[in-house]
C-alpha positions in Angstrom: 173.7 -257.0 -38.3 174.3 -257.4 -42.2 177.3 -258.5 -43.3 177.8 -255.2 -45.4 177.0 -253.1 -42.3 179.5 -255.2 -40.3 182.2 -254.4 -43.1 181.3 -250.8 -43.4 182.1 -250.8 -39.5 185.1 -252.4 -39.7 186.4 -250.2 -42.6 185.2 -247.2 -40.8 187.6 -248.2 -37.7 190.5 -248.9 -40.4 190.2 -245.4 -42.1 190.2 -243.6 -38.6 193.2 -245.5 -37.5 194.9 -245.0 -40.7 194.3 -241.4 -40.8 195.1 -240.6 -37.0 198.5 -242.3 -37.8 199.4 -239.0 -39.5 201.8 -236.6 -37.5 201.7 -233.0 -38.7 204.6 -230.7 -38.9 207.0 -229.6 -41.9 210.4 -230.0 -42.4 212.6 -227.2 -43.9 215.5 -227.5 -45.9 216.6 -223.9 -46.6 217.3 -224.6 -50.4 215.3 -223.3 -53.4 212.1 -225.0 -53.8 211.6 -227.4 -56.9 207.6 -227.2 -57.6 205.7 -229.3 -59.7 205.3 -233.0 -60.6 207.5 -234.3 -63.5 205.8 -235.7 -66.4 202.2 -235.3 -64.5 200.3 -236.1 -67.6 201.6 -239.5 -68.2 201.5 -240.4 -64.7 198.2 -239.5 -64.5 197.1 -241.6 -67.2 198.7 -244.7 -65.8 197.0 -243.8 -62.4 193.9 -243.7 -64.3 194.6 -247.0 -66.2 195.0 -248.6 -62.6 191.7 -247.0 -61.3 189.9 -248.3 -64.7 191.3 -251.9 -63.4 193.0 -252.5 -66.7 196.2 -253.8 -64.6 197.6 -255.5 -67.5 197.9 -252.4 -69.8 199.6 -250.7 -67.1 202.9 -252.5 -68.0 202.6 -250.9 -71.6 201.7 -247.5 -69.7 204.6 -247.7 -67.8 206.8 -247.7 -70.8 205.7 -244.1 -71.5 206.1 -243.2 -67.9 209.4 -244.5 -66.9 212.2 -242.0 -68.3 210.2 -238.8 -68.3 209.1 -239.2 -64.7 211.5 -240.3 -61.9 211.8 -244.1 -61.1 210.1 -243.6 -57.8 206.6 -242.7 -60.0 207.0 -245.8 -61.7 207.6 -248.1 -58.4 204.8 -246.2 -56.8 202.3 -246.8 -59.8 203.3 -250.5 -59.7 202.4 -250.6 -55.8 199.4 -248.8 -56.3 198.4 -251.5 -59.1 198.8 -254.4 -56.6 196.8 -252.4 -53.9 194.0 -251.9 -56.2 193.9 -255.5 -56.9 193.9 -256.3 -53.4 191.2 -253.7 -53.0 189.1 -255.7 -55.4 189.8 -259.0 -53.4 190.4 -257.8 -49.9 190.2 -261.1 -48.1 192.8 -262.6 -50.4 196.5 -262.6 -49.3 197.8 -263.7 -52.5 199.2 -260.6 -53.5 200.4 -259.5 -50.1 204.0 -260.5 -50.6 204.3 -258.6 -54.0 202.5 -255.7 -52.7 204.7 -255.1 -49.6 208.0 -256.0 -51.9 207.1 -253.2 -54.3 205.9 -250.5 -51.7 209.3 -251.1 -49.5 211.2 -250.4 -52.8 209.1 -247.5 -53.6 209.7 -246.1 -50.1 213.3 -246.8 -50.2 213.6 -244.9 -53.7 211.5 -241.9 -52.1 213.6 -241.6 -49.4 216.8 -241.6 -51.6 215.4 -238.9 -53.8 214.2 -236.7 -50.3 217.6 -236.8 -49.2 219.6 -236.1 -52.4 217.0 -233.3 -53.5 215.4 -232.2 -50.1 214.0 -229.0 -51.8 212.1 -230.7 -54.5 208.8 -230.9 -53.8 207.7 -234.1 -55.6 210.1 -236.2 -53.8 208.5 -235.5 -50.7 205.0 -236.2 -52.4 206.0 -239.8 -53.6 207.3 -240.4 -50.2 204.1 -239.5 -48.4 202.1 -241.4 -51.0 204.4 -244.6 -50.7 203.9 -244.5 -47.1 200.0 -244.2 -47.4 199.6 -246.9 -49.7 201.3 -249.4 -47.2 199.6 -247.8 -44.0 196.4 -248.4 -45.7 197.4 -252.1 -46.4 198.4 -252.5 -42.9 195.3 -251.2 -41.4 193.2 -253.6 -43.8 195.3 -256.4 -42.4 194.7 -255.2 -38.8 198.3 -254.3 -38.2 197.6 -250.9 -36.7 200.3 -250.1 -34.7 202.5 -251.0 -37.7 200.2 -248.4 -39.8 200.8 -245.8 -37.1 204.3 -246.2 -37.6 204.3 -245.9 -41.2 201.5 -243.2 -40.7 203.9 -240.7 -38.9 205.8 -240.1 -42.0 202.9 -239.6 -44.6 201.4 -236.1 -43.6 205.0 -235.0 -42.6 206.0 -235.7 -46.1 202.8 -234.2 -47.9 203.2 -231.1 -45.6 206.5 -230.7 -46.5 205.3 -231.1 -50.3 203.2 -228.3 -49.8 205.4 -226.0 -47.9 207.7 -226.2 -51.0 204.9 -225.8 -53.6 201.7 -224.5 -52.2 199.9 -225.2 -55.5 200.5 -228.9 -55.1 196.8 -230.0 -54.7 197.8 -233.8 -55.0 199.5 -233.4 -51.5 196.3 -231.9 -50.1 194.6 -235.1 -50.5 196.6 -236.8 -47.5 196.7 -234.0 -45.7 192.9 -233.4 -46.1 192.0 -237.1 -44.8 194.2 -236.7 -41.9 192.2 -233.5 -40.8 188.8 -234.6 -41.3 189.5 -238.2 -39.4 191.5 -236.5 -36.6 188.3 -234.3 -36.1 185.6 -237.3 -36.1 187.4 -239.8 -34.3 185.3 -241.6 -31.7 186.6 -242.0 -28.3 187.7 -245.3 -28.3 190.5 -244.3 -30.8 191.6 -241.2 -28.7 194.4 -243.4 -27.2 196.2 -242.9 -30.5 196.3 -239.4 -30.2 197.7 -239.7 -26.8 200.3 -242.7 -27.7 201.4 -240.9 -30.8 200.8 -237.2 -29.3 198.8 -236.1 -32.4 196.7 -232.9 -32.5 193.4 -232.4 -33.4 191.8 -232.2 -36.8 189.3 -229.9 -38.7 186.4 -231.7 -40.1 185.3 -228.9 -42.6 188.6 -227.7 -43.6 189.8 -231.2 -43.9 186.9 -232.1 -46.4 187.5 -228.8 -48.1 191.2 -230.1 -49.0 190.0 -233.3 -50.2 187.5 -231.7 -52.3 190.1 -229.5 -53.7 192.4 -232.4 -54.6 189.4 -234.3 -56.5 188.8 -230.9 -58.6 192.6 -229.6 -58.9 194.9 -232.5 -58.3 197.0 -233.5 -61.4 197.2 -237.4 -60.0 194.7 -238.0 -57.4 191.4 -236.8 -58.8 189.8 -240.0 -58.9 191.2 -241.8 -55.7 190.0 -238.5 -54.1 186.7 -238.8 -55.1 186.7 -242.4 -54.0 187.7 -241.5 -50.5 185.3 -238.8 -50.3 182.3 -240.9 -51.1 183.3 -242.9 -48.4 183.2 -239.9 -45.9 179.8 -238.9 -47.6 178.3 -242.4 -46.3 180.0 -242.8 -42.9 179.9 -239.3 -41.5 178.0 -236.8 -43.6 174.7 -238.4 -44.1 174.8 -237.8 -47.8 174.3 -241.0 -49.5 172.8 -239.4 -52.6 175.8 -237.4 -53.4 177.9 -240.6 -52.4 176.0 -242.4 -55.1 176.4 -239.5 -57.6 180.2 -239.8 -57.2 180.3 -243.5 -57.9 178.2 -243.1 -60.9 180.5 -240.7 -61.9 183.6 -243.1 -61.3 181.8 -245.8 -63.2 181.6 -243.5 -66.4 185.2 -242.3 -65.9 186.6 -245.9 -65.1 183.8 -248.2 -67.1 185.7 -251.6 -66.9 186.3 -251.2 -63.0 183.7 -253.8 -61.3 184.2 -252.3 -57.9 182.3 -249.0 -58.6 179.2 -251.1 -59.9 179.4 -253.3 -56.4 179.8 -250.1 -54.4 176.4 -248.7 -56.2 174.8 -252.1 -55.4 175.9 -251.7 -51.6 174.7 -247.9 -51.6 171.3 -249.1 -52.8 170.9 -251.9 -50.6 172.5 -250.5 -47.1 171.7 -246.8 -47.7 168.7 -246.6 -49.6 167.2 -249.5 -48.6 165.9 -250.2 -52.3 166.6 -254.0 -52.9 164.8 -253.8 -56.2 167.4 -251.1 -57.3 170.6 -253.0 -55.8 169.3 -256.2 -57.7 169.3 -254.0 -61.1 172.7 -252.7 -60.5 174.0 -256.3 -59.8 172.2 -257.4 -63.1 173.8 -254.9 -64.9 177.2 -255.8 -63.5 176.5 -259.4 -64.5 175.5 -258.7 -68.3 179.1 -256.6 -68.3 180.9 -259.4 -66.6 179.6 -262.3 -68.9 180.2 -260.1 -71.9 183.7 -259.2 -71.1 183.1 -255.6 -70.4 184.7 -255.3 -67.2 187.9 -256.5 -65.9 188.4 -259.4 -63.5 185.1 -260.6 -65.1 185.0 -264.0 -63.2 185.3 -262.2 -59.8 182.8 -259.5 -61.0 180.3 -262.4 -62.0 180.4 -263.9 -58.4 180.2 -260.8 -56.5 177.2 -259.9 -58.8 175.3 -263.0 -58.4 176.1 -263.3 -54.5 174.3 -259.7 -54.4 171.3 -260.7 -56.4 171.0 -263.7 -54.5 170.7 -261.3 -51.1 168.2 -259.1 -52.9 166.2 -261.9 -54.2 165.9 -263.2 -50.7 164.9 -259.7 -49.4 162.4 -259.5 -52.1 160.6 -262.8 -51.1 161.8 -264.6 -54.2 163.4 -267.9 -52.5 163.6 -269.7 -55.8 165.3 -267.0 -57.8 167.8 -266.8 -54.9 168.5 -270.5 -55.1 169.1 -270.2 -58.8 172.1 -267.6 -58.0 173.5 -269.6 -55.3 173.4 -272.7 -57.4 175.0 -271.0 -60.1 178.1 -269.8 -57.8 178.4 -273.0 -56.3 178.8 -274.9 -59.8 181.4 -272.1 -60.4 183.5 -273.2 -57.6 185.1 -269.7 -57.8 188.4 -269.1 -56.0 187.7 -265.2 -56.2 186.5 -263.2 -54.4 188.0 -265.1 -51.4 185.1 -266.4 -49.1 182.3 -266.2 -51.7 181.9 -269.6 -52.2 181.5 -270.1 -48.5 178.9 -267.7 -48.1 176.9 -269.0 -50.9 177.1 -272.2 -49.6 176.0 -270.8 -46.3 172.9 -268.9 -47.6 171.7 -271.8 -49.6 171.4 -274.0 -46.4 169.7 -271.0 -44.8 167.2 -270.9 -47.5 166.8 -274.6 -47.5 166.4 -274.6 -43.9 162.6 -274.9 -43.0 161.1 -272.3 -40.9 160.0 -273.4 -37.3 156.5 -272.3 -36.7 156.1 -269.7 -34.1 
């Protein structure tokens, strides 16, 4: 099994666990509902800054967010920024402590807001979002029961947001993920349903909610597209549609190297086209070396590592060794584990094959 396929299976299991954590029921407040997301346009702009991986610029964007938007929005955006930095280098734990501190602060502020204003839809939305990002991190770190405990609050909060404001399509994002994953969960994860008394889902309607969030959400359109591409790859057998989404994300967020890495992986693992995967990584390398993407050093190493894989697949051993030697000469600390993988691949390519 290739490393990409193994990682895909691990992430698939993580996604299922994270989604199955969501316990669906809505609270009631009895008050007059307060609909909408305050200062949605400026919050959305900051969200787009994060998806473009321009984490340094976020500090400037937050100056226009904090004040018009409630404090929980700023805390949530800061937590989301750290999560996307982790997503770019998931094996590194260097940002974990800062992420947890910021996410816990966002959860505490959201809980305070829901207690003070239980009829305010956006309060419940931000609570579900804050728990959601922490649950994703806990699943990544294989803290599945802790993710389950967090997850009980996610859909509760988001369904309450929808009960107060049925037009809040951003809240449909998390609800749709639950309904989809709960329907497609394999047998080995059904114990979570029993443990947490979770009902079944609805694959078709869940995907429709996700797609609606991607089209009509004020904040989560890019994030919803990202998650939809995962479902298209893993379950829907629609890798071409997934690739189209990724290419669109590249055009919307041109400075995020992650979306170009995904293109290379899709062309390798799903379309089985090493030449096309190589081309995608060569383009990323050019962008990284010219400083046209964020985290350029990380992007260069990731691009060269995939180029080495594809040169090896194409039978171009010397070209593969050139890329591996370049990585080793850089002695990179990010992405975590890349140096060890390059050294291991170089040893494999240098080891003479035994006849027969």
